[in-house]
KOLGU-161727 format. One record per residue: residue number from 1; residue in one letter; x, y, z of N, C-alpha, C in turn. Coordinates in nm, 3 decimals, always signed. Example, Ala and Ser with C-alpha at 12.3 -4.5 7.8 and 13.67 -1.06 7.14 Angstrom:
2
NODE  seq  type       nu       nv       nw      cau      cav      caw       cu       cv       cw
NODE    1     A   +1.319   -0.569   +0.780   +1.230   -0.450   +0.780   +1.320   -0.330   +0.780
NODE    2     S   +1.285   -0.225   +0.708   +1.367   -0.106   +0.714   +1.290   +0.003   +0.787
END
This chain:
76
NODE  seq  type       nu       nv       nw      cau      cav      caw       cu       cv       cw
NODE    1     X   -0.930   -1.168   -2.356   -0.943   -1.027   -2.338   -0.878   -0.950   -2.454
NODE    2     X   -0.783   -1.011   -2.521   -0.713   -0.944   -2.629   -0.764   -0.987   -2.767
NODE    3     X   -0.875   -1.058   -2.770   -0.932   -1.102   -2.897   -1.011   -0.990   -2.961
NODE    4     X   -1.020   -0.992   -3.091   -1.096   -0.888   -3.163   -1.244   -0.892   -3.130
NODE    5     X   -1.297   -1.014   -3.108   -1.440   -1.028   -3.080   -1.472   -1.025   -2.929
NODE    6     X   -1.380   -0.977   -2.847   -1.401   -0.971   -2.702   -1.516   -0.878   -2.668
NODE    7     X   -1.610   -0.928   -2.588   -1.723   -0.849   -2.540   -1.732   -0.873   -2.390
NODE    8     X   -1.703   -0.773   -2.307   -1.704   -0.793   -2.161   -1.842   -0.823   -2.104
NODE    9     X   -1.948   -0.806   -2.184   -2.083   -0.831   -2.135   -2.136   -0.969   -2.176
NODE   10     X   -2.054   -1.045   -2.249   -2.097   -1.177   -2.296   -1.985   -1.278   -2.274
NODE   11     X   -2.019   -1.388   -2.209   -1.921   -1.494   -2.187   -1.880   -1.557   -2.319
NODE   12     X   -1.752   -1.583   -2.333   -1.703   -1.645   -2.455   -1.722   -1.796   -2.450
NODE   13     X   -1.716   -1.853   -2.331   -1.729   -1.997   -2.313   -1.803   -2.024   -2.183
NODE   14     X   -1.898   -2.116   -2.188   -1.968   -2.159   -2.067   -1.933   -2.305   -2.042
NODE   15     X   -1.898   -2.335   -1.917   -1.860   -2.471   -1.880   -1.948   -2.513   -1.763
NODE   16     X   -2.015   -2.626   -1.779   -2.102   -2.676   -1.672   -2.031   -2.784   -1.593
NODE   17     X   -2.053   -2.783   -1.462   -1.998   -2.885   -1.373   -2.111   -2.939   -1.287
NODE   18     X   -2.089   -3.057   -1.229   -2.193   -3.122   -1.151   -2.207   -3.068   -1.010
NODE   19     X   -2.110   -2.987   -0.965   -2.111   -2.936   -0.829   -2.047   -2.797   -0.829
NODE   20     X   -2.049   -2.729   -0.717   -1.990   -2.595   -0.707   -1.838   -2.601   -0.718
NODE   21     X   -1.780   -2.513   -0.799   -1.635   -2.503   -0.807   -1.583   -2.430   -0.684
NODE   22     X   -1.478   -2.484   -0.624   -1.416   -2.420   -0.508   -1.277   -2.369   -0.539
NODE   23     X   -1.222   -2.412   -0.654   -1.088   -2.370   -0.692   -1.071   -2.385   -0.843
NODE   24     X   -1.001   -2.291   -0.904   -0.966   -2.299   -1.046   -0.821   -2.253   -1.063
NODE   25     X   -0.754   -2.309   -1.165   -0.615   -2.270   -1.193   -0.585   -2.293   -1.340
NODE   26     X   -0.535   -2.190   -1.407   -0.487   -2.205   -1.543   -0.348   -2.266   -1.541
NODE   27     X   -0.315   -2.342   -1.644   -0.183   -2.402   -1.658   -0.080   -2.289   -1.670
NODE   28     X   +0.038   -2.304   -1.607   +0.135   -2.194   -1.608   +0.196   -2.163   -1.744
NODE   29     X   +0.200   -2.260   -1.836   +0.260   -2.233   -1.967   +0.163   -2.250   -2.083
NODE   30     X   +0.049   -2.314   -2.061   -0.053   -2.331   -2.164   -0.183   -2.267   -2.117
NODE   31     X   -0.209   -2.143   -2.155   -0.326   -2.070   -2.103   -0.460   -2.125   -2.150
NODE   32     X   -0.459   -2.226   -2.237   -0.585   -2.286   -2.281   -0.630   -2.398   -2.189
NODE   33     X   -0.542   -2.445   -2.100   -0.577   -2.552   -2.006   -0.619   -2.492   -1.873
NODE   34     X   -0.734   -2.536   -1.826   -0.791   -2.488   -1.701   -0.830   -2.608   -1.616
NODE   35     X   -0.788   -2.607   -1.490   -0.826   -2.713   -1.397   -0.923   -2.654   -1.296
NODE   36     X   -1.019   -2.735   -1.252   -1.115   -2.690   -1.153   -1.142   -2.799   -1.051
NODE   37     X   -1.152   -2.759   -0.925   -1.184   -2.852   -0.818   -1.320   -2.817   -0.760
NODE   38     X   -1.396   -2.917   -0.719   -1.533   -2.895   -0.672   -1.549   -2.919   -0.523
NODE   39     X   -1.665   -2.886   -0.475   -1.702   -2.902   -0.335   -1.702   -3.049   -0.293
NODE   40     X   -1.738   -3.138   -0.385   -1.744   -3.280   -0.348   -1.617   -3.357   -0.381
NODE   41     X   -1.508   -3.288   -0.423   -1.379   -3.352   -0.443   -1.345   -3.389   -0.585
NODE   42     X   -1.430   -3.358   -0.682   -1.398   -3.387   -0.821   -1.298   -3.285   -0.874
NODE   43     X   -1.212   -3.331   -0.965   -1.119   -3.241   -1.033   -1.145   -3.253   -1.183
NODE   44     X   -1.161   -3.140   -1.248   -1.187   -3.133   -1.391   -1.066   -3.073   -1.462
NODE   45     X   -1.046   -3.112   -1.587   -0.946   -3.050   -1.673   -1.015   -3.014   -1.803
NODE   46     X   -1.005   -2.888   -1.842   -1.067   -2.839   -1.964   -0.964   -2.777   -2.057
NODE   47     X   -0.988   -2.789   -2.187   -0.915   -2.714   -2.288   -1.017   -2.614   -2.341
NODE   48     X   -1.005   -2.491   -2.300   -1.110   -2.391   -2.327   -1.114   -2.347   -2.474
NODE   49     X   -1.021   -2.396   -2.555   -1.020   -2.363   -2.697   -1.106   -2.459   -2.779
NODE   50     X   -1.148   -2.569   -2.719   -1.224   -2.672   -2.791   -1.375   -2.648   -2.780
NODE   51     X   -1.448   -2.699   -2.878   -1.595   -2.691   -2.875   -1.650   -2.766   -2.755
NODE   52     X   -1.597   -2.887   -2.731   -1.629   -2.965   -2.610   -1.505   -2.957   -2.521
NODE   53     X   -1.502   -2.866   -2.425   -1.378   -2.838   -2.352   -1.332   -2.944   -2.252
NODE   54     X   -1.419   -3.033   -2.206   -1.379   -3.129   -2.103   -1.277   -3.228   -2.158
NODE   55     X   -1.158   -3.229   -2.098   -1.052   -3.323   -2.134   -1.068   -3.449   -2.050
NODE   56     X   -1.081   -3.432   -1.918   -1.101   -3.545   -1.827   -1.149   -3.494   -1.692
NODE   57     X   -1.196   -3.587   -1.609   -1.236   -3.552   -1.473   -1.215   -3.673   -1.384
NODE   58     X   -1.196   -3.646   -1.256   -1.178   -3.755   -1.161   -1.313   -3.813   -1.122
NODE   59     X   -1.312   -3.935   -1.073   -1.433   -3.999   -1.026   -1.445   -3.982   -0.876
NODE   60     X   -1.567   -3.985   -0.827   -1.591   -3.981   -0.683   -1.658   -4.112   -0.646
NODE   61     X   -1.590   -4.192   -0.566   -1.650   -4.313   -0.510   -1.581   -4.344   -0.377
NODE   62     X   -1.601   -4.459   -0.322   -1.551   -4.488   -0.188   -1.399   -4.494   -0.179
NODE   63     X   -1.328   -4.508   -0.292   -1.182   -4.517   -0.290   -1.111   -4.388   -0.329
NODE   64     X   -1.184   -4.285   -0.364   -1.123   -4.162   -0.410   -1.150   -4.047   -0.314
NODE   65     X   -1.080   -3.940   -0.337   -1.093   -3.818   -0.259   -1.237   -3.767   -0.262
NODE   66     X   -1.293   -3.733   -0.147   -1.431   -3.683   -0.143   -1.445   -3.552   -0.067
NODE   67     X   -1.335   -3.492   -0.029   -1.338   -3.364   +0.042   -1.332   -3.249   -0.057
NODE   68     X   -1.374   -3.133   -0.013   -1.372   -3.013   -0.095   -1.228   -2.982   -0.140
NODE   69     X   -1.212   -2.947   -0.266   -1.080   -2.908   -0.318   -1.056   -2.762   -0.280
NODE   70     X   -0.956   -2.738   -0.198   -0.928   -2.603   -0.149   -0.835   -2.525   -0.240
NODE   71     X   -0.743   -2.595   -0.309   -0.654   -2.527   -0.403   -0.600   -2.626   -0.503
NODE   72     X   -0.560   -2.574   -0.617   -0.499   -2.656   -0.723   -0.364   -2.596   -0.756
NODE   73     X   -0.265   -2.684   -0.774   -0.132   -2.638   -0.808   -0.080   -2.726   -0.922
NODE   74     X   -0.033   -2.666   -1.026   +0.027   -2.740   -1.137   +0.169   -2.775   -1.100
NODE   75     X   +0.209   -2.901   -1.117   +0.343   -2.948   -1.083   +0.414   -2.989   -1.211
NODE   76     X   +0.536   -2.943   -1.227   +0.614   -2.977   -1.348   +0.683   -3.110   -1.330
END
C-alpha cells in the first residue's frame, strides 16, 4: 500500500491454490511471509516478494490433517 507503484484497482500479486482458502495470516515480524489454510486441510507458505511465491505446502493423504483450516497462528 505504501509502494510508489501501488494501484488499488490492480492486484500486485496473484497466488493460485488448489482449494478454497479458509484462513490467511501474515508473519508477525516478516510481512513478506504469508501462510494460508484451505478447506481440505492443506497449509501453504508463500514469500510474496518472490516471482514464484510458494515456499512450501503440506500434503493431504491418509496420514495427514484433512479437515478445514479454521485459523492460523504463528508460534515463536
